[in-house]
C-alpha positions in Angstrom: 0.0 0.0 0.0 1.3 3.5 -0.7 1.2 5.5 2.6 2.1 9.0 4.1 3.8 9.0 7.5 3.5 11.5 10.0 6.9 12.0 11.4 7.5 14.5 14.3 11.2 13.5 15.0 10.1 11.8 18.1 10.9 8.2 19.0 7.4 6.9 18.1 6.9 8.3 14.8 10.6 7.6 13.7 10.2 3.9 14.5 6.6 3.9 12.7 8.2 5.5 9.7 11.1 2.9 9.6 8.5 0.1 10.2 6.3 1.4 7.4 9.4 1.5 5.0 9.6 -2.3 5.3 5.7 -2.9 5.1 4.5 -0.3 2.7 5.6 2.1 0.0 5.9 5.2 1.6 5.5 8.2 -0.7 5.5 11.1 1.7 6.4 12.1 5.2 4.9 15.1 7.1 6.0 17.0 10.0 3.9 19.9 11.5 5.4 23.2 13.1 2.7 24.5 15.3 4.4 26.6 17.7 5.4 24.1 20.4 8.3 24.6 22.7 10.0 21.6 21.1 9.3 22.0 17.3 12.7 23.3 16.8 14.4 20.5 18.3 11.9 17.8 16.9 11.7 18.7 13.2 15.6 18.6 12.4 15.4 14.9 13.5 12.6 14.3 11.3 14.7 15.8 8.4 17.6 13.6 9.4 15.6 10.5 9.5 13.7 11.0 6.2 17.0 12.1 4.6 18.1 8.5 5.0 15.8 7.7 2.6 14.3 8.8 -1.0 10.8 9.6 0.7 9.8 13.3 0.2 9.5 15.2 3.6 7.4 18.3 4.0 7.1 20.6 6.9 3.6 22.3 7.1 3.4 25.6 9.0 0.4 25.6 11.5 1.5 28.7 13.2 -2.0 29.8 14.1 -2.2 27.0 16.6 0.6 28.5 18.8 -1.4 31.9 18.7 -4.8 30.6 19.2 -4.8 27.3 21.2 -4.4 27.0 24.9 -1.8 24.4 25.9 1.4 24.7 28.1 3.1 22.8 25.4 2.9 25.8 23.0 5.6 28.7 23.4 2.4 30.7 24.3 1.7 28.6 27.3 2.9 28.2 30.7 5.6 26.1 32.3 6.0 22.3 31.3 5.1 20.0 34.3 7.7 17.6 35.7 6.9 14.2 36.7 5.5 11.1 35.3 4.0 11.2 31.8 0.8 9.6 33.0 0.3 12.3 35.9 -2.8 14.3 35.8 -0.6 17.6 35.5 0.4 16.5 31.8 -3.1 17.5 30.6 -1.7 20.9 30.6 0.4 19.8 27.6 -2.7 18.7 25.6 -3.1 20.8 22.4 -6.6 20.6 21.7 -7.7 18.2 18.7 -4.1 18.3 17.5 -4.3 14.9 16.1 -7.5 15.5 14.5 -6.0 18.6 12.6 -3.0 16.6 11.7 -4.8 13.7 10.3 -7.3 15.9 8.5 -4.4 17.8 6.6 -2.4 14.5 6.1 -5.5 12.8 4.5 -5.6 15.7 2.1 -2.2 15.6 1.2 -2.2 11.4 0.8 -5.1 11.5 -1.7 -3.2 14.3 -3.7 0.1 12.2 -4.0 -1.8 9.0 -4.8 -1.5 7.2 -1.4 -4.2 4.9 0.1 -3.0 5.0 3.8 -1.7 7.3 6.5 0.5 6.1 9.4 0.3 7.6 12.7 2.4 6.4 15.8 -0.3 7.0 18.7 0.5 4.3 21.2 -0.9 2.9 24.6 1.2 5.2 26.7 -0.7 8.3 25.2 -4.1 7.1 26.1 -4.2 8.2 29.7 -3.6 12.0 28.8 -4.4 12.7 25.4 -8.0 12.0 24.0 -7.1 12.2 20.5 -4.7 9.3 20.7 -7.2 6.9 22.0 -8.9 4.2 19.7 -12.3 5.6 20.6 -11.1 8.7 18.8 -9.0 7.1 16.1 -11.6 4.7 15.1 -14.3 7.3 14.2 -11.8 9.6 12.8 -10.5 6.9 10.5 -14.0 6.2 9.2 -14.5 9.8 8.4 -11.4 10.1 6.5 -12.2 7.0 4.7 -15.7 8.0 3.8 -14.4 11.5 3.0 -11.8 10.7 0.4 -12.3 9.2 -3.1 -9.4 6.9 -2.4 -11.0 5.6 1.0 -7.7 6.7 2.8 -7.0 4.4 5.6 -5.6 5.6 8.9 -3.0 3.0 10.0 -2.1 3.0 13.6 0.4 0.1 14.2 1.1 1.1 17.8 -2.2 2.0 19.1 -2.1 -1.0 21.6 1.7 -0.9 22.3 3.7 0.4 25.4 6.6 2.5 24.8 9.1 0.0 25.7 7.5 -2.2 22.7 8.1 0.6 20.3 11.9 0.8 21.6 12.3 -2.8 21.2 11.0 -2.7 17.5 13.2 0.4 16.8 16.4 -1.7 17.7 15.1 -4.4 15.5 14.9 -2.0 12.7 18.3 -0.5 13.7 16.9 2.9 14.5 19.4 5.5 15.7 17.5 6.7 18.8 20.2 9.4 19.5 18.6 11.2 16.3 15.3 11.5 17.8 13.7 14.0 20.5 11.5 13.7 23.2 11.8 16.6 25.7 8.9 19.0 25.8 11.3 21.6 27.4 12.9 22.0 24.0 16.5 22.8 25.4 19.9 22.0 24.2 19.7 18.5 25.8 16.8 16.6 27.2 16.1 17.8 30.7 15.4 14.2 32.1 12.4 15.5 34.3 9.5 16.3 32.2 7.0 13.7 31.5 8.2 12.8 28.0 11.7 12.6 29.2 10.7 10.2 32.2 8.8 8.1 29.8 11.6 7.8 27.5 14.0 6.8 30.0 11.5 4.4 31.4 11.0 2.8 28.1 14.8 1.9 27.5 15.0 0.8 31.3 11.8 -1.5 31.0 13.1 -2.9 27.7 16.6 -3.5 28.9 18.4 -1.6 26.4 20.8 0.9 26.5 19.5 4.5 26.1 21.9 7.0 23.9 20.1 10.0 25.3 22.1 12.8 27.1 19.9 14.0 29.9 20.6 16.9 32.4 19.0 15.1 35.0 19.6 11.3 35.4 18.2 10.9 39.0 15.8 8.4 40.0 12.7 7.8 37.9 9.4 9.1 39.5 6.9 6.4 40.5 3.7 6.2 38.4 0.7 7.8 39.9 
């Protein structure tokens, strides 16, 4: 199947991209610059990963989100909370309907380039915090996209029931260079090691029993799950 991959430059989307290269014909990769605190750190890694291939990579400017939406993940928002990824404080980093917007744009692009599917890397670890990562959202969104496109574009979500450590293990099988990925919501020079996404990243490598190539400001004890 010809597919378009959504690739942020984060671990999950990078593994999904390389997985799709082995199971589909990838005809496009999309990143979205929407005014998050870490877009400037993520997107170069998306470029780096796609440059390993011949897949065209597009960065779509959605700057209006950063100006009009309310989220601490955005440059216009408040401080990024620290602690475990599943803590209630992480809800402040939700960008309202972000995946709905991304998928709608990607569906139009996919049909325009002759693809039949989209690949998105939503996974089980996202479900507790992000409503637009849950299958209860993905299934009706996928149905709407299929009905709203002549090509009947399919939304493929290969990791929807996977934990982060399973994605890390799959990345190792695919020889993904995780040093060339970004997770930290703070968007600093190196990963902070304390925000929810850093904690989730560190925990995933630890549970998977695999070496973590990431440089962190703080390598202290991981916080307990809530």
